[in-house]
N, C-alpha and C positions, 0 to 999 in steps of 0.2 A: 545597560547590558555591556559587560566587558567584551572587548575585542572589536567593537564596531569602528574603531578608528583605523582599521585596516582598509576601509573604504572611505576615501575623502568625499564629503558631501552627503554621507548617509545620516538620516535623521529618523528616529523612531517616532511613530504617530500614535499607535494604540495596540494593545494586545489583541490577538485573534482568539476568540473563544473556542473555535473548533480544534485548536491544538491540544488534544487530550493528554498526550504523553510527551510532547515536546514543547519547549518554550518558543512560541511563534508570535511575531509582531508584524503589523502593517507598518510600512516605512516609506520614506522618500529618498531616492538616490539622485541628487542633482535635478530634482523636480520630477523624476519618473517614479511612478508607484511600484513598489517592490515588497516582497515579504522577506523577513529575517527570521531564521530558524536556528536553534541550537540543537544539533543532532546528538542523540544518545549513543549512536553507533561508533564502533572503533574506526580507526583511520582507513583500514582496508575495505571495510563494509561501506563506509561513506563514499570512498573513491568509486566503488562499483556503482553505487546509486547515481552519483553525479555523472559518471560516464554513460550510464543507461539513459539518463535524461538528455544528454547531449546527442546520443545516437537517435533517440526518438525525435528530437528537434530536427535533425538532419533528414529524417524520413518523412517530415511534414506533419507530425503530430503536434497538436496544440498543448504544450507542456510548459512548466515554469522554468524557462532557460536560466542558467546560472550566470550571475554577474561576478566576474573574478575580482579578487582584491586588487589594490592599486599596483602590486608587484606581480600580478598575473596568476595567483593561486586560486583554485576553485573554492577553497574554504580556508578558514582560519580558526584553529582551536575548536573545531566542530561547528563553527558559525558559518552559515550559508545564506547568501543573498540571491534571491530569484525574482524573475519577472512576475508581476502581479497580473493575474488573469481575471478580468471582469466577466460577469455573466450570472446566470441564475442556475440553481440546482434543477435537474430534470424533474418534470412534473407530469407531462402527458405521456400516453403510451408511445407516441411517435418519437418523443425525445428519448425515452428509455430504450426504444429499439435502436436509435442512433448510437447510444452509449454501448449497447451490446455489440453492434457492428464494429465500433472503434476498438473495443477490447479484443474482439476476435481478430481484427487486423493487427493489433499489437502482438497477439499470440503467433500469428503467421510470420510476421516480419522478424521476430526474435526467437524463432524456433530453435536455433542453434547457439543462442547466446549462453555464455558460461554461467555456472551457479554463483550466487553471491557468497563471498567468503563467510564462513561460519554458519551457513544455512544448509538445511537438508530438505528433501521432499518428505511428505508424510510416509512414504513407503520405506524410507531409510531410518525413521525414528525408532528408538528403543527406550527402555526404562530410564536411561541416564542421559538422553539426548537433550540438546538445547537448539532451537531454531527460531529466529526472530524473538518473540517474547514468550514462546512456549518452552518451559523448562519441565520436562517430564518427571524429573526427580522430585519436584515439589508436589506432585499429585498424590493423593491417597492411592493405595495399591489397587483398590477396586475400580477407581476412576481411570487410572493409567491403563489397566488391563482392558477396560471397555473401549477407550478411544483408540488404543493401539490396534486392537482387534478390528475395529471399523476401518482404520487407516489402511490396514493390509488388504482390505477387500477391494482396493482401488488399483490393483496391479494392471488392470485392463484399460485404465483411463489415460487420456492424453496428458503429456507433461511438457512444459515449456516455461518461459518467463511469464509471470503474472504481475498485474498491478499490485494485488494483495489486499487492497482495502477500497473498493469502488463504492463507498457509501455516498449518499447525496452531498455531504459536506466536502467531499473530495472530487466532485464533478461540477463542471460548468457548461451550460449551454449558452453559446455566444449569440449576439443578435443576428449573425449571418447563418446560424444553424450548426456551426462547428461545435465539436465536443472538446472541452478542455479537461485534461486529466491532471489532477493535483496530488501531491503527497505520495511519493514513492518510498516512504520509510519502510514499508513491509514488502516491497517487491523482492522476488527471488524466483528460482526455478521450482515449480511445484505442479500439482495437478491443476490443469487449466480451469476445471469446473469451480475452483475457489472463486474466480472472478465472475462467474455466470449464474450463481445460485440464488442471489438475493437482490436481483435487479427489479425494477418496477414492472417488467414484463418477463414472461418465460421465453427463453431463447433456446433451450435444450429440449429434446424429445422427452415425453412424459416420464419414462423410466429413468433416464439419465438425470432429469430434473429432481426427481424424488431422492435419488442417491446423492446428488450434489447438495441438497438441503441437509441431509444427514452429515455429510462431510463438513459443511459449514458449521453446524451445531457442535460437532466434536472438536473441530479446530478452535472455535471461539472459546469453548470451555477450557481447553488446554492453554490457549494463548493468554487468557484473562484470569487464570486461577488465582494468581497472587495479587495483581494490580486492581482487578475489578471482580472480587469474589462473588458478589451477589449476581452480577450479570453472568458470570461463568456458570453458576449453578442453574440459572434460568435456561441457558443454552443446553446444558447437560440434560435437564429435565425434558427439554423439547424432543430429545431422542426417543422418548417413550410415547409421544403423541402419534 
């Protein structure tokens, strides 16, 4: 991997299969387990992400803290080295409930954090908007109309910084019960229910939960339309269930 010489003592071990849209490796930095990731985001977006992780680390969250380059930079040509967090994906209802509480704590702590450069909330999207991997211009007219109409129905929903992708592969339950949050590549300011709709337990009231599931289906359809078209169409079809 080009660029790893910016960290003296960094050795790649094996690729990480969970990295669906980024090149991610398990590695060793002077004997310490780390991850190495090549981000697809531009410099301003990546800076926001790494600043967010640093802020969460200061607030006591278990997150993959950044190892700077030998000359003190948080990244090098999109390459980021971060602490490796051992643990298991959440499995039991109590572990998923702990995940829900930690996500809600993140929402509370970062309520006033600024928007990620280049991102929009679903309420701000229009037919030509791009946010994270959702490019509304690539959607067929009928699909774009449908998802935008649904997005606009969330004007009453709470907004703040979200993790963006709290899938099991991005979560760790540590031996002491703490929750580790990985992969902030899709973090941004948006409707908070994005984070709370598809956990292993229900954390929202029934009505909000049903709406959050619809939000998730519409967002995933828009977000994956180009890179994972079959998956995107499955999520769009789920809106009819």
